[in-house]
C-alpha positions as CSV (number, residue, x, y, z in Angstrom):
1,M,0.0,0.0,0.0
2,T,1.0,3.6,-0.6
3,G,1.2,6.3,2.1
4,F,-1.0,9.4,1.7
5,L,-0.8,12.5,3.8
6,V,-4.2,14.2,4.3
7,E,-3.7,17.9,5.2
8,V,-6.4,19.7,7.2
9,Y,-6.6,23.2,8.6
10,A,-8.3,23.0,12.0
11,S,-8.5,24.7,15.3
12,P,-6.4,23.2,18.1
13,A,-9.7,22.8,20.0
14,V,-10.8,20.1,17.6
15,A,-11.1,16.8,19.4
16,L,-8.2,14.9,17.8
17,A,-8.9,11.6,19.6
18,E,-12.5,11.6,18.2
19,I,-11.2,12.3,14.6
20,Q,-8.6,9.6,14.9
21,E,-11.2,7.0,16.0
22,R,-13.5,8.0,13.1
23,A,-10.6,7.8,10.6
24,R,-9.6,4.3,12.0
25,K,-13.2,3.1,11.7
26,A,-13.6,4.5,8.1
27,A,-10.4,2.7,7.0
28,T,-11.5,-0.5,8.7
29,D,-15.0,-0.3,7.1
30,L,-13.5,0.3,3.6
31,S,-11.1,-2.6,4.1
32,E,-14.0,-4.9,5.1
33,A,-15.8,-3.7,1.9
34,G,-12.8,-4.8,-0.3
35,R,-11.1,-1.4,-0.5
36,P,-8.1,-1.9,1.7
37,A,-7.1,1.2,3.7
38,R,-5.3,1.8,7.0
39,Y,-5.2,4.8,9.2
40,V,-1.6,5.2,10.5
41,R,-1.3,8.3,12.7
42,S,-1.9,12.1,13.0
43,I,0.5,14.9,13.5
44,V,-0.8,18.2,14.8
45,V,1.0,21.6,14.4
46,P,-1.0,23.8,16.8
47,G,0.8,27.0,16.0
48,D,-0.2,26.6,12.3
49,E,-3.7,25.2,13.1
50,T,-2.8,22.3,10.8
51,C,-3.2,18.6,11.2
52,F,-1.8,15.8,9.0
53,H,-3.4,12.4,8.9
54,L,-1.4,9.5,7.4
55,F,-3.3,6.8,5.7
56,E,-2.2,3.8,3.6
57,A,-4.2,2.6,0.6
58,S,-3.7,1.6,-3.0
59,T,-5.2,4.8,-4.4
60,V,-5.9,8.4,-3.5
61,E,-9.6,7.9,-4.2
62,I,-9.8,5.3,-1.3
63,V,-8.1,7.8,1.0
64,R,-10.4,10.5,-0.1
65,E,-13.4,8.2,0.7
66,A,-12.0,7.3,4.1
67,A,-11.5,11.0,4.9
68,S,-15.0,11.8,3.9
69,K,-16.5,9.0,5.9
70,A,-14.5,10.2,8.9
71,G,-15.8,13.7,8.5
72,I,-12.4,15.1,7.5
73,S,-12.4,17.9,5.0
74,P,-8.9,17.9,3.5
75,Q,-7.2,20.9,2.0
76,R,-5.1,18.4,0.0
77,I,-4.1,14.8,-0.2
78,V,-0.6,13.9,-1.4
79,E,1.4,10.7,-1.7
80,A,4.0,10.5,1.0
81,E,6.9,8.3,2.0
82,E,8.1,7.7,5.5
83,A,11.7,7.5,6.3
84,N,12.9,6.2,9.7
85,G,16.3,7.2,10.8
């Protein structure tokens, strides 16, 4: 699966734990429906009122659908690679 970064502008007051749970559920529901997706993690940048949600899926369309089901309104979705080191 490919990694995708979902960028969202949001107030720091937004309940991140609730959004993460909805994103996890949306990805699981899509996977069970034969459209494999996985919610990986979120990174919040409070000073910029920005949040990044990392998903894995085979296409950007699946990630867009997962975000929509989770109630996430992305500014953009881009392919991303993780590097550990």
